[in-house]
C-alpha positions, 0 to 999 in steps of 0.5 A: 280460919284461926291459926296459932303461931308461937314465938319462942327464944331467949330474952332480947333477941327481938321476938316482940319487936318483929311482931310489932313492926310487921303487924302493928306498924311500929317504926323499926328505927324507933325499936332499934334506938329504944328497945322494948321492955322484956316480955313477961309470961305468954302474951297473945295477940290476934291479927288478920292476914289474907284468909287467916286470923292469926293468934300470936303467942309471944313467950318470955325469953327470961322464962325460956328454960322454965317454959321448955321444962314445965309441962303446963307451960309447954302445953300453953305454948305448943299445944294446938299451935300451927307454927313455931318461930324460934328466934336467936340473934347473930351475936348469941350464936357466935358466942353460944352456938352449941347451946343454940343447937341443943335448944333447937333440938329440944324444941323440935322434940317438944313439937313432935310430942305436942303438935307433930304437924306444926311448921318449925321455923328459925329466925337468925335475927339481927344479921345487920351486925354482920360486917359486909365483908363477912356476909358469907358467914350466913351460908356457913351458919346455915350449913352448920345448922343443917349438918348438926340437925338430923331433922333439918328437912323439917326446918325452915331457916330465915335470916332477918333484921329490923335494920332499914336496908334489911327490913324486907328480910323480916317481912318476907320471912313472916309472910312466908311462914303465914303463906304455908298456913293459908289455903288461899295463898297456897292455891294461888301460888300453885296456879301462878307457878304453873303459869310461869312455866311458860315464861322463863327467867321471870318472877311475880310478886303480889303485894298487900295494901300495907306494902308487903309481899304476900305471894312470890312465884318464880320460874326455876331458871330465874337468877336467884341472886337477884331476888334479895335486891328486888325485895329491897327495891320493891319494899322501898318503892312501895313505902314511898307513897307514890304510884309505882305502877304509873312510874314503871309502866312508863319506864318499864325497866328496873335497875338493880345495879348488876343488871337491868330488868324488864318490869310491869306493875298492875293494880290488883285492888279491884280483884281483892281489897287485900291486894295492891300490886302484881309485879312482874320482873323478867330477865328476857321478856319485854313489856308486851310479853309481861303484859300477856303474863299479867293477863293470865295471872289477872284472870286466874285471880279474878276467877278464883274469887268469883268462884269463891264468892259463889260457893 
């Protein structure tokens, strides 16, 4: 199943770097120190993800204004696209907020003309440039965008960075966009959500073989302030080349600084070669209860792929 995603944004905001880090395995530290040359024209690349073949169309930031005005260029970028990702960075927004707002409005109108059902996403990139004491600015910016855009309900807003401590935000943003295009992911997430209704204050992650979060399911009363820290910790552990299932099945507790949480990790690779771990974290349930949850999720995945292979 081929899906088209278009990256759009001004020069230097990080579109190509995001694509290369997430899908080509480039070291984000290298791209921070040695920025890439500006993209020229529209460059297409195809990658695999779950049940998808993803065609990324990376547009030139230097030619953005021409692309948004020229009918032939708009047709190339927007026609038959399934998702648009508009990228702008924090410094650009602080200096030219109203221009960015107008650009988002313009892109939204173009989408409605060329591909009305396409998913519109915006990445506020390079949030590492925000001082820790001003981190509340992200909420201010999000509220400002929502208040100024009368179509904000059609918009998905993400805060991203290639900075090592925040790189998980970029992976999760991209994979969240992709999950909305994958029938496989949407089906499994729906089933996981149904199962988790019986496990209050609990969250479940499915990770890929390249150590990224593919599916996230959580019960409504899980403390959402813990999720970002969990993303970071899980990403760091997965990238350490150690068997985290073996470690946490002995320790069974994860320390996120503000709280100790119960954790269980299971190897999912025998069920699907794209999967690596199922990670279950709970504020209240012990190892035995999480093991019950694991069994139900495991059976759901097993049945799904058996039925899929038999059709």
